C-alpha positions as CSV (number, residue, x, y, z in Angstrom):
1,M,17.5,5.3,14.0
2,A,21.6,5.8,13.5
3,D,21.8,1.8,14.7
4,I,19.0,0.5,12.1
5,E,20.3,3.0,9.4
6,E,23.8,1.3,10.4
7,T,22.5,-2.0,10.4
8,L,20.7,-1.7,6.9
9,G,23.8,0.1,5.2
10,E,23.5,0.8,1.3
11,L,22.3,-1.3,-1.5
12,N,24.1,-4.3,-2.6
13,K,24.6,-3.1,-6.2
14,D,25.6,-6.6,-7.2
15,S,22.9,-8.4,-6.1
16,F,20.2,-5.7,-7.2
17,V,21.9,-5.8,-10.7
18,T,22.0,-9.7,-10.8
19,L,18.2,-9.7,-9.6
20,L,17.3,-7.1,-12.1
21,R,18.6,-8.9,-14.8
22,K,16.7,-12.1,-14.1
23,I,13.4,-10.1,-14.3
24,I,13.8,-8.2,-16.9
25,G,14.7,-10.8,-18.9
26,E,10.7,-12.2,-18.6
27,S,9.6,-8.9,-19.4
28,K,8.4,-10.3,-23.1
29,H,6.3,-12.3,-20.8
30,L,5.0,-9.5,-18.6
31,Q,3.5,-7.2,-21.2
32,N,-0.1,-6.4,-20.6
33,N,-2.3,-5.6,-23.5
34,P,-5.1,-8.2,-23.8
35,P,-6.6,-10.1,-25.4
36,E,-3.0,-10.6,-27.3
37,L,-0.9,-10.6,-24.7
38,I,-1.8,-11.3,-20.9
39,P,1.2,-10.9,-18.4
40,E,2.3,-13.8,-16.5
41,E,3.7,-12.3,-13.3
42,D,4.7,-15.5,-11.5
43,R,7.5,-15.5,-13.8
44,V,8.7,-12.5,-11.6
45,V,7.3,-14.0,-8.7
46,K,9.7,-17.3,-9.0
47,H,12.9,-14.8,-9.0
48,V,11.7,-12.8,-5.9
49,L,10.9,-16.1,-4.3
50,D,14.1,-17.6,-5.2
51,T,15.6,-14.7,-3.5
52,L,13.2,-14.3,0.2
53,L,12.5,-17.8,0.3
54,P,15.8,-18.8,2.4
55,Y,14.9,-16.6,5.0
56,S,11.4,-17.3,5.4
57,T,9.7,-18.8,8.2
58,T,8.4,-21.9,6.1
59,T,11.2,-22.7,4.2
60,G,14.5,-21.3,5.1
61,G,14.1,-20.6,9.4
62,G,14.3,-17.0,9.1
63,P,11.8,-13.8,10.2
64,L,10.2,-13.5,6.7
65,I,6.4,-14.7,6.3
66,V,5.9,-15.0,2.4
67,N,2.2,-15.4,1.0
68,H,1.7,-15.9,-2.6
69,V,-1.6,-15.2,-3.3
70,A,-2.9,-15.9,-7.2
71,Y,-6.3,-15.3,-8.8
72,F,-5.3,-16.3,-12.0
73,P,-3.1,-19.4,-13.0
74,G,0.5,-18.0,-13.8
75,R,-0.8,-14.6,-12.3
76,G,0.2,-14.3,-8.5
77,N,0.5,-11.7,-6.4
78,L,3.3,-11.6,-3.5
79,I,2.7,-10.7,0.0
80,V,6.3,-10.4,2.5
81,E,6.2,-9.7,6.0
82,Y,9.2,-8.6,8.4
83,P,7.5,-8.7,11.8
84,G,7.8,-5.6,14.2
85,T,7.7,-6.1,18.1
86,E,4.5,-4.1,18.6
87,D,1.0,-4.9,17.4
88,G,-0.5,-2.6,15.2
89,K,2.5,-0.4,14.5
90,I,3.2,-1.0,10.5
91,L,4.2,0.5,7.6
92,S,4.3,-0.7,3.8
93,F,5.7,-0.5,0.4
94,V,3.1,-1.3,-2.0
95,G,2.5,-1.3,-5.9
96,M,5.8,-2.8,-7.1
97,H,4.1,-4.2,-10.2
98,M,5.3,-7.3,-12.3
99,D,3.5,-6.5,-15.4
100,V,4.7,-3.8,-17.9
101,V,3.5,-2.2,-21.3
102,T,4.1,-3.1,-24.5
103,A,7.7,-2.8,-26.7
104,N,8.2,-3.1,-30.1
105,P,11.9,-4.4,-30.6
106,N,12.0,-2.8,-33.9
107,D,11.5,0.7,-32.5
108,W,14.1,0.5,-29.9
109,E,17.8,1.1,-30.0
110,F,18.6,-1.9,-27.6
111,D,16.9,-5.2,-26.7
112,P,13.9,-3.6,-24.6
113,F,13.8,-7.5,-23.3
114,S,17.0,-8.0,-21.5
115,L,18.9,-6.1,-19.0
116,S,21.5,-4.0,-20.5
117,I,23.9,-1.5,-19.0
118,D,25.2,1.6,-19.9
119,G,27.4,3.6,-17.4
120,D,24.8,4.4,-14.8
121,K,22.0,3.5,-17.0
122,L,20.4,-0.1,-16.5
123,R,18.5,-0.3,-20.0
124,G,15.1,-2.3,-20.5
125,R,11.3,-2.4,-20.1
126,G,10.4,-2.4,-17.0
127,T,13.5,-1.0,-15.7
128,T,11.7,2.3,-14.3
129,D,8.5,1.0,-14.6
130,C,8.1,-1.0,-12.5
131,L,10.4,-3.9,-12.4
132,G,13.3,-2.0,-10.8
133,H,11.2,-1.4,-8.1
134,V,10.3,-5.1,-7.6
135,A,14.2,-5.8,-7.6
136,L,14.7,-3.0,-5.0
137,V,12.3,-4.0,-2.6
138,T,13.4,-7.2,-2.9
139,E,16.6,-6.4,-2.0
140,L,14.9,-4.4,0.8
141,M,13.5,-7.2,2.6
142,K,16.4,-9.5,1.8
143,R,18.1,-7.2,4.2
144,L,16.2,-7.0,6.8
145,A,15.9,-11.1,6.8
146,E,19.7,-11.1,7.1
147,T,20.6,-8.3,10.0
148,K,17.3,-9.0,11.4
149,P,17.5,-5.8,13.3
150,K,14.8,-5.4,16.6
151,L,12.2,-3.4,14.7
152,K,8.8,-1.9,16.6
153,S,7.4,-1.9,13.2
154,T,6.2,-4.6,11.0
155,V,7.6,-3.8,7.5
156,V,4.9,-5.5,5.0
157,A,6.2,-5.5,1.1
158,V,3.3,-6.4,-1.6
159,F,4.5,-7.2,-5.2
160,I,1.1,-7.0,-7.1
161,A,-0.2,-8.5,-10.6
162,S,-1.8,-6.5,-13.0
163,E,-1.3,-2.7,-12.8
164,E,-0.8,-2.0,-16.7
165,N,-4.2,-2.5,-18.0
166,S,-7.9,-2.9,-16.4
167,T,-9.8,-4.9,-18.5
168,I,-9.2,-8.3,-16.6
169,T,-10.5,-7.4,-13.0
170,G,-9.7,-9.4,-9.8
171,V,-6.5,-10.4,-10.5
172,G,-4.3,-7.8,-8.4
173,V,-4.3,-5.3,-5.9
174,D,-8.2,-4.9,-5.8
175,A,-8.8,-8.4,-5.2
176,L,-6.1,-8.5,-2.5
177,V,-8.5,-5.5,-0.6
178,K,-11.4,-7.3,-1.1
179,D,-10.5,-10.3,0.4
180,G,-8.8,-8.3,2.9
181,L,-5.3,-9.7,3.2
182,L,-3.9,-5.7,3.0
183,N,-6.4,-4.9,6.2
184,K,-3.7,-4.6,8.5
185,L,-2.0,-2.0,6.2
186,K,-4.6,0.5,7.5
187,G,-2.7,0.6,10.8
188,G,0.6,2.9,9.2
189,P,1.6,4.5,5.9
190,L,0.9,3.2,2.6
191,Y,4.0,3.5,0.2
192,W,2.8,3.2,-3.0
193,I,6.1,2.9,-5.1
194,D,5.7,3.6,-8.7
195,T,5.9,6.8,-9.4
196,A,9.3,8.5,-10.5
197,D,12.2,11.1,-10.5
198,K,12.8,10.8,-6.5
199,Q,10.4,13.0,-4.9
200,P,7.0,12.5,-3.2
201,C,4.3,12.4,-6.1
202,I,1.1,13.9,-3.7
203,G,-1.8,13.8,-6.2
204,T,-2.8,12.4,-9.4
205,G,-5.7,13.2,-12.3
206,G,-8.9,11.5,-12.5
207,M,-9.5,10.6,-15.9
208,I,-12.5,9.3,-18.2
209,P,-12.2,8.2,-21.6
210,W,-14.9,9.2,-23.7
211,K,-16.5,8.9,-27.3
212,I,-18.8,11.2,-29.4
213,H,-20.5,9.6,-32.2
214,V,-21.8,11.9,-34.5
215,T,-24.6,10.4,-37.1
216,G,-24.6,12.8,-40.4
217,K,-25.9,12.0,-44.1
218,L,-23.4,10.8,-46.4
219,F,-23.7,12.1,-50.3
220,H,-21.7,13.1,-53.2
221,S,-19.1,16.0,-52.1
222,G,-20.4,18.2,-55.8
223,L,-23.5,18.0,-54.1
224,A,-22.6,19.5,-50.2
225,H,-25.9,20.9,-50.1
226,K,-28.1,17.4,-49.6
227,A,-25.5,16.2,-46.9
228,I,-24.9,16.5,-43.2
229,N,-21.0,16.6,-42.9
230,A,-20.3,14.5,-39.9
231,L,-16.9,15.7,-40.3
232,E,-17.8,18.9,-39.7
233,L,-20.2,18.6,-37.2
234,A,-17.8,16.8,-35.0
235,M,-15.4,19.2,-35.4
236,E,-18.0,22.0,-34.2
237,A,-19.4,20.1,-31.6
238,L,-16.6,19.3,-29.9
239,A,-15.6,23.2,-30.0
240,E,-18.5,24.0,-28.2
241,I,-18.1,21.1,-26.0
242,Q,-14.7,22.1,-25.3
243,S,-15.5,25.7,-25.0
244,R,-18.6,24.8,-22.4
245,F,-16.3,22.5,-20.4
246,Y,-13.8,25.3,-19.4
247,K,-15.9,27.5,-18.1
248,D,-17.9,24.9,-16.0
249,F,-14.3,23.7,-15.1
250,P,-12.0,26.2,-13.7
251,P,-8.5,25.7,-12.1
252,H,-9.0,24.0,-8.8
253,P,-8.4,26.3,-5.9
254,K,-5.4,23.7,-4.6
255,E,-3.8,23.1,-7.8
256,K,-0.9,25.5,-7.0
257,I,-0.5,23.7,-3.6
258,Y,-0.4,20.5,-5.1
259,G,1.8,21.5,-7.8
260,F,0.0,20.3,-10.7
261,A,1.2,21.5,-14.1
262,T,-2.0,21.8,-15.7
263,P,-5.5,22.2,-14.9
264,S,-7.9,19.7,-15.5
265,T,-8.3,18.9,-19.5
266,M,-10.9,17.8,-21.7
267,K,-9.4,17.2,-25.0
268,P,-9.4,14.9,-28.3
269,T,-7.0,12.0,-28.6
270,Q,-8.3,9.8,-32.0
271,W,-11.2,9.9,-34.7
272,S,-12.4,7.3,-37.0
273,Y,-14.7,7.2,-39.7
274,P,-16.2,4.2,-41.8
275,G,-13.9,5.2,-44.6
276,G,-15.0,6.1,-48.4
277,G,-14.1,8.2,-51.3
278,I,-12.3,11.5,-51.2
279,N,-15.5,12.7,-53.0
280,Q,-17.8,11.4,-50.5
281,I,-19.0,13.3,-47.4
282,P,-18.9,10.6,-44.7
283,G,-22.1,10.2,-43.0
284,E,-20.9,9.1,-39.7
285,C,-17.4,9.4,-37.5
286,T,-16.2,9.1,-33.7
287,I,-14.4,11.2,-32.0
288,A,-12.9,9.7,-28.6
289,G,-10.7,11.0,-25.9
290,D,-10.0,11.5,-22.2
291,V,-11.2,14.6,-19.5
292,S,-9.6,14.7,-16.0
293,V,-12.4,15.2,-14.2
294,A,-14.0,12.5,-12.0
295,D,-17.4,13.9,-11.8
296,V,-18.2,15.5,-15.2
297,K,-20.2,12.6,-17.0
298,N,-23.4,14.6,-16.3
299,K,-22.0,17.9,-17.6
300,L,-20.9,16.4,-21.0
301,Q,-24.6,14.4,-21.6
302,E,-26.0,18.0,-20.8
303,Y,-23.9,19.3,-23.5
304,V,-24.3,16.9,-26.3
305,D,-28.4,17.2,-25.6
306,D,-28.3,20.8,-25.7
307,I,-26.2,20.8,-29.3
308,N,-28.4,17.8,-30.9
309,E,-31.8,19.9,-29.7
310,N,-29.7,23.4,-31.0
311,L,-28.0,22.5,-34.4
312,E,-29.1,25.3,-35.9
313,K,-27.2,27.6,-33.5
314,L,-24.2,25.5,-33.9
315,G,-21.2,26.9,-36.2
316,T,-21.1,26.1,-39.7
317,R,-18.2,25.8,-42.4
318,G,-19.5,27.5,-45.4
319,P,-22.6,28.7,-47.0
320,V,-24.0,25.3,-47.9
321,S,-22.9,23.4,-44.3
322,K,-25.7,22.6,-42.3
323,Y,-26.6,19.8,-39.9
324,A,-30.3,19.7,-40.9
325,L,-32.1,18.6,-43.8
326,P,-35.5,20.1,-43.0
327,D,-37.2,18.6,-46.4
328,E,-36.0,15.4,-45.8
329,N,-36.7,15.3,-42.1
330,M,-33.1,14.7,-41.3
331,R,-30.9,16.0,-38.6
332,G,-27.4,15.2,-37.8
333,S,-26.9,13.9,-34.3
334,L,-24.3,13.3,-31.2
335,T,-24.5,10.4,-29.0
336,V,-22.1,10.6,-26.0
337,T,-20.3,7.0,-24.1
338,F,-18.3,6.6,-21.3
339,E,-15.7,4.2,-20.3
340,E,-14.2,3.2,-16.9
341,V,-13.2,6.1,-15.0
342,M,-10.4,6.0,-13.1
343,S,-10.1,8.6,-10.2
344,G,-7.3,11.0,-9.4
345,V,-6.0,11.2,-5.8
346,A,-4.6,14.0,-3.3
347,C,-2.1,12.3,-0.9
348,N,-2.9,13.5,3.0
349,L,-0.2,16.4,3.3
350,E,-0.7,16.4,7.5
351,S,-0.2,12.4,7.5
352,R,2.7,11.3,9.4
353,G,3.9,9.1,6.5
354,F,4.3,12.4,4.4
355,H,6.4,13.9,6.7
356,V,8.4,11.3,7.1
357,L,8.7,10.6,3.2
358,C,9.4,14.2,2.8
359,K,12.6,14.3,5.7
360,A,14.1,11.1,4.0
361,T,13.8,12.3,0.4
362,E,15.5,15.9,1.8
363,K,18.2,13.8,3.7
364,V,19.0,11.4,0.9
365,V,18.5,13.3,-2.4
366,G,19.6,16.7,-1.0
367,H,16.2,18.2,-1.4
368,V,12.3,17.8,-1.4
369,A,9.8,19.0,-4.1
370,P,6.6,17.3,-3.8
371,Y,4.8,17.3,-7.0
372,S,1.4,16.5,-8.9
373,I,0.8,14.9,-12.0
374,T,-2.5,15.1,-14.2
375,G,-1.7,11.7,-15.6
376,S,-3.4,8.9,-13.5
377,L,-2.3,6.2,-11.5
378,P,-4.6,3.2,-10.8
379,L,-5.9,1.8,-7.9
380,I,-4.7,4.3,-5.2
381,R,-7.5,5.9,-5.2
382,E,-9.8,3.1,-4.3
383,L,-7.2,2.3,-1.6
384,Q,-7.3,5.8,0.1
385,D,-11.0,5.3,0.2
386,E,-10.6,2.3,2.0
387,G,-8.9,4.2,5.0
388,F,-5.2,3.5,3.6
389,D,-2.8,6.3,4.3
390,V,-1.6,6.4,0.6
391,Q,1.6,8.4,0.0
392,T,3.7,7.5,-3.1
393,S,7.2,7.7,-4.8
394,G,9.6,6.1,-7.0
395,Y,13.3,6.3,-8.2
396,G,12.8,5.8,-12.3
397,L,12.7,8.3,-14.4
398,M,9.5,10.2,-15.9
399,A,11.0,10.7,-19.1
400,T,11.2,7.3,-19.7
401,Y,8.0,6.3,-18.4
402,H,6.3,4.0,-20.9
403,A,8.7,5.4,-23.3
404,K,11.2,3.6,-26.2
405,N,14.4,2.8,-25.0
406,E,13.0,2.7,-21.1
407,Y,15.8,2.9,-18.8
408,C,16.6,4.1,-15.0
409,L,19.9,5.2,-13.1
410,L,21.1,2.9,-10.5
411,S,22.3,5.8,-8.2
412,D,18.6,6.7,-8.1
413,M,17.9,3.1,-7.2
414,C,20.3,3.5,-4.7
415,Q,19.0,6.7,-3.5
416,G,15.7,4.7,-2.8
417,Y,16.7,2.3,-1.0
418,R,18.3,4.6,1.5
419,V,15.0,6.6,1.6
420,F,13.4,3.1,2.4
421,V,15.9,2.9,5.0
422,S,15.3,6.2,6.6
423,I,11.6,5.9,6.6
424,I,11.7,2.5,8.6
425,A,14.1,4.3,11.1
426,Q,12.2,7.3,11.3
427,L,8.8,5.0,11.9
428,E,10.5,3.9,14.9
429,N,10.2,6.8,17.2
C-alpha cells in the first residue's frame, strides 16, 4: 500500500491550477438553465482530452482507455479507464460534472468566469461545484498513466454532462446507465465526487416540487363579504396542510445515525397571483414549494381533497372572511400538482467502499465525521437502485455551493487527491 502511495505521491499543484484555469475559463458557456442557457460540456471535454490523450491507448501509446460519449451535439461525457490486472476488481470516481449553475457578474466581487487566486483560495464559478473536481480527477488519472503502478483494480473516472438541471434528459449519467456503459462499475465501490467539506456524505433528502393553486372570487376590497379571498384561503389551507404533514411524517428513527440536520420538511418557497389594484381582493393565487419526503404525494392530495370538502371548518381572517358564498352557489377551491420527484439516498454504511473512504479521510484530513444533508443530489439514488455501491464525498466548500463569489481551497483539493490515492491503495489489499 505504501508503495502505491509513494508512486502516486502528492497533487501536482501547478499542473492542477493550469488545467483548472482553462476549465473555469469556459464556465460562461457551461451554465445550465434551459431554455436560455444550455451548457456546452465538450468545451471541458476538450481540455481533459488534451491532458489525457497523450497517455491513451489510441493516440499516445499509454495505458488509458478513453471513451467520449455524446448524446447531444457539444454535450459529451467522458469515461477514462486505467486497467488493472484482475478481472472484475474495480473502483470508480463518478459524478464530476462539467456544467455549472448560473452566475451574474454584476453580483460578484470578482469575475465568475475566469480563475483568480487569493492566497489559498481558487475563485470562480465551478471551483467547488464541480469543475474543481473535474480537474482534480483528471490529474489523478494523468498520474496513474505517467507512473503506471501495477494495480489489481481497474480505476475508472466518469466525467458527466448535465447535472445541474433535469429539464433535458438523456444527456448525462442517466443515458450512460441506460446504455449499459457503466455496468462493470457495479463490481466495486462507486465514489460520487460532488459534495463538499472533505467528509463522507452518507445521506441526502428526497424532494418533490409542489404547487397549490387556489381559486376564490375576485371583488372590490370595500365589499369583502362578496369576495372569496384567495390569499386568505391559501394561507389558512397551507397552515392546515403543514400541521397535518408534520403529524403524519415525524422524524425518522435513523436521522441521528445518518446525521441529518433537519427532519423532512414541507414548506412554501414561492407565491404568485395575477396582480391587480390594492383595493381588489384577488380571485386566485398560487403557492409553490418543496417537500422532502418521496412518498408524500398521496397524502398531500388527501389533505387538499379534505379541505375542499370541508371549507367551512377552515380558519378565517375576520368577521366577513369566508370561503363559500351559498347565495351565489360558489365555493373556493384548491388544486395541488407535482413536478418531477427527486429521490434521496442513504449510503450503505456496511460496505467496504464506505469503510475505505472513512479510513482514507481520517488518515489525510485528521478526523472523519460523516454527515447527511436534506438537500438533494440528483442521479445518485437511481445509481443505487441499479445496483451500484454509491459513496459520496467532495473537496470544495459547502458554504460556497451555488453561491455568489464561489471558491475552493487549493489545500483542500490537495487533501482530496491524497484521499483518492489512499482509497486506491487500500482496495488493493
